[in-house]
Rosetta silent file (secondary structure, phi, psi, omega in degrees, C-alpha in Angstrom):
SEQUENCE: MRSHGFAIERMHDLQATLASKGFAIQPLRIYELRFAGEEHPFTGVDGEFRRCRVQVYVEGDEVFVAAIRSTVLLEDDAENPTACFEEIEHRVADLVNQIAQ
SCORE:     score description
SCORE:     0.000 S_00000001
   1 L     0.000  -29.699 -175.880  -18.475    1.317   15.009 S_00000001
   2 H   -63.286  -22.285  176.633  -17.476    4.972   14.603 S_00000001
   3 H   -65.053  -18.321 -177.453  -16.347    4.964   18.215 S_00000001
   4 H  -104.716    0.098  176.851  -13.583    2.583   17.091 S_00000001
   5 L    90.326   11.235 -177.506  -12.795    4.824   14.008 S_00000001
   6 E  -120.884  158.844  172.354  -14.421    2.566   11.349 S_00000001
   7 E  -134.610  150.722 -179.173  -17.373    2.688    9.061 S_00000001
   8 E   -80.797  121.007  175.662  -18.853   -0.123    6.960 S_00000001
   9 E   -82.332  -33.357 -178.745  -17.811    0.342    3.349 S_00000001
  10 E  -158.861  149.772  176.600  -19.652   -2.650    2.001 S_00000001
  11 E  -127.767  130.200  179.606  -21.706   -5.609    3.282 S_00000001
  12 E  -113.129  119.351  176.874  -21.870   -8.965    1.492 S_00000001
  13 E   -97.866   89.026 -175.586  -24.882  -11.175    2.433 S_00000001
  14 H   -68.040  -31.269  174.509  -23.596  -14.536    1.318 S_00000001
  15 H   -59.310  -48.871 -175.877  -26.758  -16.355    2.560 S_00000001
  16 H   -67.727  -42.671 -177.305  -28.949  -14.233    0.089 S_00000001
  17 H   -64.794  -41.872  178.250  -26.427  -14.588   -2.753 S_00000001
  18 H   -72.345  -31.713  175.357  -26.229  -18.342   -2.452 S_00000001
  19 H   -61.333  -36.988  179.153  -30.014  -18.601   -1.967 S_00000001
  20 L   -66.142  -17.855  177.191  -30.470  -16.853   -5.335 S_00000001
  21 L  -105.100    7.582  173.156  -28.459  -19.689   -6.821 S_00000001
  22 L    95.493   10.744 -178.738  -30.439  -22.467   -5.152 S_00000001
  23 L  -112.138  130.316 -175.644  -28.115  -23.112   -2.155 S_00000001
  24 L  -101.772  120.996  177.812  -29.403  -22.854    1.428 S_00000001
  25 L  -134.279  163.158  171.586  -26.901  -21.890    4.117 S_00000001
  26 L   -68.451  163.451  177.818  -27.259  -20.340    7.646 S_00000001
  27 L   -49.535  130.763  179.142  -26.825  -16.617    7.887 S_00000001
  28 E  -151.958  118.894 -178.796  -23.375  -15.320    6.827 S_00000001
  29 E  -125.840  144.442  172.240  -22.485  -11.646    6.324 S_00000001
  30 E  -124.899  127.597 -171.900  -19.201  -10.048    5.680 S_00000001
  31 E  -114.375  124.701  176.678  -18.590   -6.432    6.435 S_00000001
  32 E   -91.830  126.746 -172.878  -15.708   -4.552    4.771 S_00000001
  33 E  -106.097  154.033  172.583  -14.478   -1.755    7.014 S_00000001
  34 E  -145.841  164.741  176.994  -12.764    1.544    6.343 S_00000001
  35 E   -69.344  142.846 -173.020  -11.815    4.463    8.520 S_00000001
  36 L   -70.736  -34.911 -176.751  -14.725    6.803    9.268 S_00000001
  37 L   -81.073  172.757  177.745  -12.734    9.968    8.746 S_00000001
  38 L   -66.878  -35.619  179.099  -11.396   11.307    5.450 S_00000001
  39 L  -120.348  130.440  175.673   -7.868   10.481    6.440 S_00000001
  40 L   -80.546  155.737 -173.051   -7.015    7.469    8.408 S_00000001
  41 L   -79.748    7.609 -174.440   -4.470    7.782   11.204 S_00000001
  42 L  -124.505  148.574  179.908   -1.929    5.353    9.785 S_00000001
  43 L  -104.100  146.241  171.136    0.485    5.780    6.857 S_00000001
  44 L    79.246   19.183  177.726    1.391    3.090    4.332 S_00000001
  45 L  -117.822    6.791 -171.293   -1.770    1.010    4.703 S_00000001
  46 L   -46.865  -65.903 -177.978   -3.943    2.204    1.870 S_00000001
  47 L   -68.092  -43.512 -177.538   -4.290   -0.880   -0.268 S_00000001
  48 H   -64.429  -34.277 -176.503   -3.637   -3.461    2.418 S_00000001
  49 H   -68.555  -18.376  179.411   -6.201   -2.071    4.760 S_00000001
  50 H   -64.730  -15.329  178.585   -9.094   -2.867    2.381 S_00000001
  51 H   -73.160  -13.976 -175.315   -8.518   -6.430    3.477 S_00000001
  52 L   -72.636  116.195  179.300  -10.055   -5.682    6.916 S_00000001
  53 E  -134.885  148.400  172.263  -13.340   -7.577    7.206 S_00000001
  54 E  -119.460  132.955 -178.974  -15.543   -8.696    9.983 S_00000001
  55 E  -106.692  136.562  170.935  -17.606  -11.879    9.456 S_00000001
  56 E  -123.514  121.348 -178.090  -20.933  -12.538   11.286 S_00000001
  57 E  -144.944  164.073  177.958  -22.280  -16.029   10.961 S_00000001
  58 E  -111.592  135.416  170.302  -24.498  -18.657   12.538 S_00000001
  59 E  -126.728  123.271 -178.723  -23.489  -22.195   13.459 S_00000001
  60 L    59.052 -121.440 -176.093  -26.329  -24.161   15.006 S_00000001
  61 L  -107.294   11.003 -174.338  -28.124  -21.860   17.437 S_00000001
  62 E  -113.850  147.631  177.072  -25.083  -19.577   18.062 S_00000001
  63 E  -107.421  137.356 -179.733  -23.976  -16.329   16.352 S_00000001
  64 E  -119.590  140.232  175.724  -20.276  -15.798   15.855 S_00000001
  65 E  -124.395  125.390 -174.722  -18.417  -12.557   15.132 S_00000001
  66 E  -145.162  161.259  178.710  -14.871  -12.952   13.767 S_00000001
  67 E  -149.148  146.557  175.496  -12.117  -11.034   11.852 S_00000001
  68 L   -80.500  136.899 -177.280   -8.939  -11.903   10.194 S_00000001
  69 L   -71.576  129.880 -179.243   -5.923  -10.454   11.990 S_00000001
  70 H   -58.834  -40.115 -173.984   -4.299   -7.645   10.020 S_00000001
  71 H   -64.544  -24.141 -179.415   -0.830   -8.732   11.099 S_00000001
  72 H   -75.222  -32.761 -177.139   -1.376  -12.141    9.474 S_00000001
  73 H   -83.834   -7.195 -175.428   -2.048  -10.583    6.067 S_00000001
  74 L   -97.978  142.177  177.506    0.980   -8.347    6.002 S_00000001
  75 L   -92.736  130.382 -175.287    4.395   -9.110    4.631 S_00000001
  76 L   -74.598   94.861  175.682    7.126   -7.691    6.869 S_00000001
  77 L  -144.003  176.492 -176.255    8.814   -5.099    4.711 S_00000001
  78 L   -64.952  -25.884 -176.789    9.454   -1.295    4.715 S_00000001
  79 L   -83.008  -10.846 -177.123    6.328   -0.445    2.852 S_00000001
  80 L  -123.221   89.915 -178.858    4.084   -2.105    5.437 S_00000001
  81 L   -69.736  119.686 -176.405    4.742   -0.678    8.903 S_00000001
  82 H   -56.133  -40.936  179.065    4.057   -3.397   11.427 S_00000001
  83 H   -59.912  -33.893  177.383    2.994   -1.017   14.155 S_00000001
  84 H   -66.109  -41.072 -175.671    0.195    0.379   11.919 S_00000001
  85 H   -75.750  -27.380 -179.947   -1.214   -3.133   11.315 S_00000001
  86 H   -72.016  -38.065  177.730   -0.916   -4.079   15.062 S_00000001
  87 H   -62.984  -46.387  177.925   -2.938   -0.852   15.819 S_00000001
  88 H   -60.712  -44.250 -178.465   -5.573   -1.717   13.192 S_00000001
  89 H   -62.741  -39.938  179.320   -5.729   -5.341   14.507 S_00000001
  90 H   -65.340  -41.344  177.937   -6.156   -3.976   18.065 S_00000001
  91 H   -68.785  -37.342 -178.012   -8.990   -1.695   17.012 S_00000001
  92 H   -72.119  -35.250 -179.325  -10.794   -4.342   15.044 S_00000001
  93 H   -68.862  -33.676  177.039  -10.389   -6.861   18.023 S_00000001
  94 H   -62.755  -48.876  179.789  -11.891   -4.131   20.326 S_00000001
  95 H   -57.209  -48.466  176.777  -14.801   -3.703   17.869 S_00000001
  96 H   -60.527  -42.879  179.742  -15.408   -7.451   17.624 S_00000001
  97 H   -62.976  -42.795 -175.815  -15.344   -7.827   21.365 S_00000001
  98 H   -69.392  -36.440  179.179  -17.842   -4.996   21.843 S_00000001
  99 H   -67.826  -34.004 -171.276  -20.226   -6.517   19.171 S_00000001
 100 H   -82.301  -11.938  178.582  -19.989   -9.935   20.747 S_00000001
 101 L   -71.433    0.000    0.000  -20.966   -8.767   24.262 S_00000001
């Protein structure tokens, strides 16, 4: 993941969490991503970027890797530069494509 500029900040194992409450589901993990370096290469994305998550889940016999597009989460205003979110979205898509191969 560091080749794409990201590190895993936190991992949520929803299968384990729900199993502890008596619910059985197929594997589902959510990975929260952050930039690997001390400073990320984009300005104006501090709080919004924390929404960047990659989901890995199983349906039937298949494993899926997905991510919510950053540009879908952003409101188009001066505080949220669209180009930055497009770059983040592109990097996350490259990461998901590499994982899925």
